[in-house]
C-alpha atoms as one frame of an Amber mdcrd trajectory, in Angstrom:
protein
 -17.417  12.920 -10.067 -15.383  16.152  -8.816 -12.349  13.812  -7.239 -12.549
  11.503 -10.238 -11.821  14.857 -12.768  -9.346  15.894 -10.280  -7.068  12.891
 -10.743  -7.510  13.846 -14.378  -6.461  17.352 -13.993  -4.250  16.811 -10.159
  -2.729  20.004  -8.683   1.285  20.254  -8.899   3.212  17.860  -6.533   4.646
  18.689  -3.714   7.600  16.217  -3.451   9.880  15.577  -6.571  13.980  14.991
  -6.697  14.461  18.602  -6.462  13.137  18.383  -2.340  13.605  14.709  -1.642
  15.673  14.866   1.239  19.088  12.254   1.049  18.181   7.974   1.172  21.882
   7.432   2.036  21.807   4.509   4.042  18.323   3.453   2.926  17.498   0.165
   0.914  14.350  -0.073  -1.422  12.779  -2.494  -3.780  11.229  -1.333  -6.592
   9.462  -4.098  -8.896   9.047  -3.499 -13.096  12.111  -0.800 -12.744  13.392
  -0.665 -15.879  10.370   1.288 -17.712   7.624   3.652 -17.210   6.934   4.903
 -13.547   9.837   2.229 -12.124  12.646   3.301 -14.054  11.759   7.192 -13.273
  11.476   6.261  -9.595  14.537   4.087  -9.662  16.346   6.942 -11.168  15.101
   9.785  -8.247  16.007   6.965  -5.594  19.294   6.382  -6.684  20.255  10.213
  -7.228  18.927  10.805  -3.769  21.668   8.166  -2.401  19.503   5.306  -2.117
  20.658   1.852  -2.304  17.637   0.387  -5.396  16.993  -2.870  -6.264  15.227
  -3.115  -9.522  13.123  -5.890  -9.528  11.829  -7.607 -12.921  12.247 -10.748
 -15.379  14.861  -9.336 -18.114  18.524  -8.950 -16.825  19.037  -7.216 -20.337
  16.561  -4.538 -19.684  17.665  -4.014 -16.502  21.147  -3.559 -16.803  20.323
  -1.172 -19.655  18.101   0.440 -17.469  20.813   0.778 -14.616  23.404   2.094
 -17.012  21.508   4.712 -18.143  20.573   5.670 -14.355  24.119   5.852 -13.378
  25.084   7.899 -16.671  21.946  10.340 -15.353  23.658  10.736 -11.930  27.032
  10.421 -12.369  28.061  12.050  -9.059  25.250  10.010  -6.831  26.523   7.933
  -3.687  23.557   5.457  -4.376  23.664   2.334  -5.450  21.428   0.312  -8.017
  21.494  -3.939  -8.321  18.936  -6.209 -10.715  16.701  -8.337  -8.519  15.639
 -11.042 -10.718  12.098 -12.378 -10.265   9.260 -12.751 -12.298   5.741 -11.641
 -10.771   3.637 -14.276 -12.885   5.798 -17.130 -11.862   5.356 -17.842  -8.269
   8.229 -20.080  -7.784  10.862 -16.977  -8.573   9.555 -14.972  -5.580  10.650
 -16.773  -2.514  14.711 -17.339  -3.961  14.622 -13.486  -4.692  13.700 -12.601
  -1.816  16.414 -15.161  -0.327  18.938 -13.415  -2.263  17.832  -9.620  -0.901
  18.119 -10.611   2.467  21.606 -12.399   2.067  22.774  -9.077   0.874  20.856
  -6.978   3.329  19.305  -6.626   7.049  17.127  -3.866   6.413  14.005  -2.549
   3.764  12.434   1.032   3.854  10.026   0.564   1.086   8.696  -1.914  -0.908
   7.173  -0.693  -4.310   4.527  -2.982  -5.886   5.167  -1.289  -8.937   4.735
  -3.292 -11.865   1.485  -4.036 -13.761  -0.033  -5.540 -16.627  -2.990  -4.362
 -18.407  -5.316  -6.008 -20.986  -3.023  -8.594 -22.143  -4.660 -10.954 -24.679
  -7.375 -12.976 -23.946  -6.774 -16.186 -22.035  -3.107 -14.981 -21.195  -2.244
 -16.985 -17.748   0.276 -17.113 -15.466   3.334 -20.306 -15.173   0.319 -21.538
 -12.306  -2.612 -21.396 -14.599  -4.070 -18.195 -12.698  -5.342 -15.096 -14.938
  -2.291 -13.252 -15.960  -3.139 -10.242 -14.477  -4.568 -11.849 -10.736  -1.136
 -13.514 -10.903   1.130 -10.608 -12.036  -1.161  -7.375 -10.071  -1.973  -8.998
  -6.896  -0.605 -13.065  -6.395   3.169 -11.877  -7.187   3.007  -8.781  -4.990
   1.734 -10.375  -2.076   3.628 -13.630  -1.563   6.775 -10.660  -2.129   5.261
  -8.479   0.700   4.336 -11.533   3.340   8.240 -13.152   2.362   9.791  -9.848
   3.263   7.762  -8.744   5.938   9.879 -10.049   8.196  12.745  -7.380   7.529
  10.144  -4.595   7.457   9.443  -5.497  10.967  13.098  -5.607  11.608  13.576
  -2.341   9.996  10.836  -0.934  11.376  11.871  -1.453  15.032  14.494   0.874
  14.734  12.808   3.713  12.834  10.197   6.144  13.715   6.185   5.226  13.254
   5.256   4.896   9.189   8.832   5.470   7.760   8.965   2.157   6.886   6.363
   1.962   3.702   4.637  -0.712   1.346   3.496   0.478  -2.179   0.733  -1.010
  -4.160  -0.525   0.822  -7.464  -4.114   0.356  -8.231  -5.537   2.464 -11.084
  -8.522   5.583 -11.362 -10.774   2.594 -12.620 -11.295   1.951  -8.981 -13.065
   5.322  -8.863 -14.686   4.555 -12.428 -15.990   1.030 -12.384 -19.262   0.088
 -10.323 -18.237  -2.715  -8.546 -18.788  -2.992  -4.960 -15.681  -4.943  -4.785
 -13.665  -7.599  -6.581 -15.656 -10.702  -8.419 -13.469 -13.720  -8.182 -16.184
 -15.551 -10.372 -15.422 -13.216 -13.328 -11.274 -13.309 -12.440 -11.309 -17.426
 -12.571 -14.072 -17.716 -15.259 -12.882 -18.104 -18.936 -14.547 -15.310 -20.350
 -14.586 -12.557 -18.531 -13.371  -9.283 -20.757  -9.716  -8.038 -20.025 -10.707
  -4.833 -19.130 -13.058  -6.345 -16.315 -10.352  -8.684 -14.897  -7.787  -5.416
 -14.833 -10.453  -3.524 -12.611 -10.727  -6.658 -10.256  -7.200  -6.602  -9.778
  -7.196  -3.168  -9.048  -9.335  -2.989  -6.532  -7.900  -6.349  -5.144  -4.289
  -4.044  -4.830  -6.183  -1.709  -2.422  -7.946  -4.774  -0.448  -4.076  -6.619
  -0.551  -2.772  -2.932   0.824  -5.625  -2.598   3.628  -4.864  -6.118   4.454
  -1.420  -5.759   5.072  -1.817  -2.585   7.383  -4.163  -4.471   9.337  -1.637
  -6.786   9.925   1.502  -4.689  10.088   1.099  -1.296  11.155   1.320  -2.390
  15.181   5.281  -3.101  13.880   5.353   0.272  12.439   5.055  -0.359   8.986
   2.665   1.878   6.665   0.656   0.365   3.742  -1.102   2.361   1.484  -2.340
   1.785  -2.344  -2.091   4.868  -4.888  -3.516   5.753  -8.130  -0.129   6.834
  -9.812  -2.104   8.990 -12.750  -2.685   8.791 -16.436   0.552   8.276 -17.974
   2.568   7.419 -21.248   3.898   4.187 -20.234   3.990   0.506 -21.232   1.193
  -0.466 -19.029  -1.079   0.164 -22.826   0.937  -1.844 -24.823  -1.844  -4.546
 -25.113  -4.085  -2.553 -25.746  -5.791  -1.368 -29.748  -3.222   0.468 -31.581
  -5.246   3.581 -31.455  -6.125   3.555 -28.316  -2.819   5.452 -26.627  -3.546
   7.763 -29.772  -7.517   8.864 -28.073  -6.280   9.247 -24.679  -3.174  10.846
 -25.403  -4.300  14.480 -24.453  -4.944  12.868 -20.842  -1.765  11.241 -20.318
   1.149  12.524 -18.581   4.743  11.787 -18.640   6.169   8.592 -16.358   7.800
  10.779 -14.318   4.643  12.587 -12.829   3.230   8.827 -11.626   6.913   8.781
  -9.875   5.872  11.739  -7.794   2.517   9.793  -6.782   4.682   7.095  -5.394
   7.032   8.964  -4.057   4.358  11.044  -1.580   2.971   8.093  -0.700   6.643
   6.548   0.083   8.165   9.746   2.067   5.314  12.003   3.041   5.744  12.799
   6.594   1.920  13.840   6.514   1.157  10.221   6.361   0.768   8.095   9.968
  -0.072   5.183  11.459  -3.291   6.155  11.373  -3.151   6.262   7.298  -2.796
   2.735   6.872  -4.989   1.561   4.026  -5.164   4.341   2.417  -5.854   5.662
  -1.514  -3.372   7.976  -2.431  -4.266   9.992  -5.369  -2.001  11.838  -8.032
   0.454  13.475  -7.704   0.456  12.964  -4.177  -2.695  13.635  -1.857  -4.741
  10.896   0.176  -7.924  10.092  -1.471 -10.972  12.773   0.059 -13.750  10.772
  -0.855 -13.291   7.221  -1.442 -16.355   5.134  -2.832 -17.858   3.929   0.637
 -18.857   0.651  -1.206 -15.730  -0.067  -1.374 -14.684   1.071   1.876 -17.801
  -1.130   3.134 -16.162  -3.818   1.084 -13.350  -3.919   3.853 -15.076  -4.099
   7.126 -16.492  -7.710   8.121 -20.213  -7.878   8.614 -19.761  -7.831  12.416
 -17.893  -4.225  11.495 -21.180  -3.318   9.440 -19.290  -3.971   6.247 -19.942
  -6.535   3.175 -17.131  -8.741   4.437 -16.152  -8.686   0.005 -12.316  -7.775
   0.518 -11.744 -11.026   3.132 -13.272 -13.243   0.638 -10.285 -12.038  -1.495
  -7.669 -11.398   0.793  -8.278 -15.031   1.635  -8.025 -16.675  -1.717  -4.615
 -15.107  -2.257  -3.705 -16.453   0.490  -4.644 -19.380  -0.368  -2.994 -19.390
  -3.494   0.683 -18.731  -2.524   0.357 -20.750   0.698   2.847 -23.600  -0.961
   5.396 -21.234  -2.470   6.236 -19.030   1.036
């Protein structure tokens, strides 16, 4: 209970725009970068001199965000570019990656930042998947797999754990009683949207851990992050009274950016931390839920193997789009 409580009232962040080293020469992709946490993150990375690809579906919103970011740091040596993709339409992701790799030979950090929460019941993706599953998990999984060769190429010229993939989770991972991802619920028609959201946020941790196992030996660090309880567009599908009810517990989106910033740049993290769970505003979860840790182990390792079932499902769903 103490760990969960500390995520509502975290200690002060230790890595912010004030002490982030120069990122000149580094390249980043941030999904969902034109609002909320993603916007604040792009602003910090641009200010630090990095080249930022702001990835999303709306060019109009992206260009406005880019203009605002440039105006906020007129003397920055950074670059910021729009990258068009729709996470809930798997056909758009490979073309976006091809456009990126035609312009760049490196990628230092992939921020799988975008997400959707509690859309109207029955919302589905272009491929017919439950919308939260498609956006939060499948789209980001495909994006990471297609970018893996570029991430590996970058990692080979950098120190281990300098190249990272950040996956966004949520405090619901600590508050839901689930022992893993319930695929029957995600694939069913009658499961509540909130329950599906919980499944996808656990799924993001499973995907982060799987990528850590897949690419850790190449020097790539993959972790998941609860960015914190924030005032953002993520609550746009909730009933209008919900944001007012929880307002005293919500923080400015920049605080969530600090959580992601720490996960992406903290020198305290090493390859051995692959698959770890980061909590606000930048610290390793001191006591992750044992049943979810067991889910990420095979039965041969003494675990339940629950995560592997979800990972295999995700592999199967993106196969034809690679």
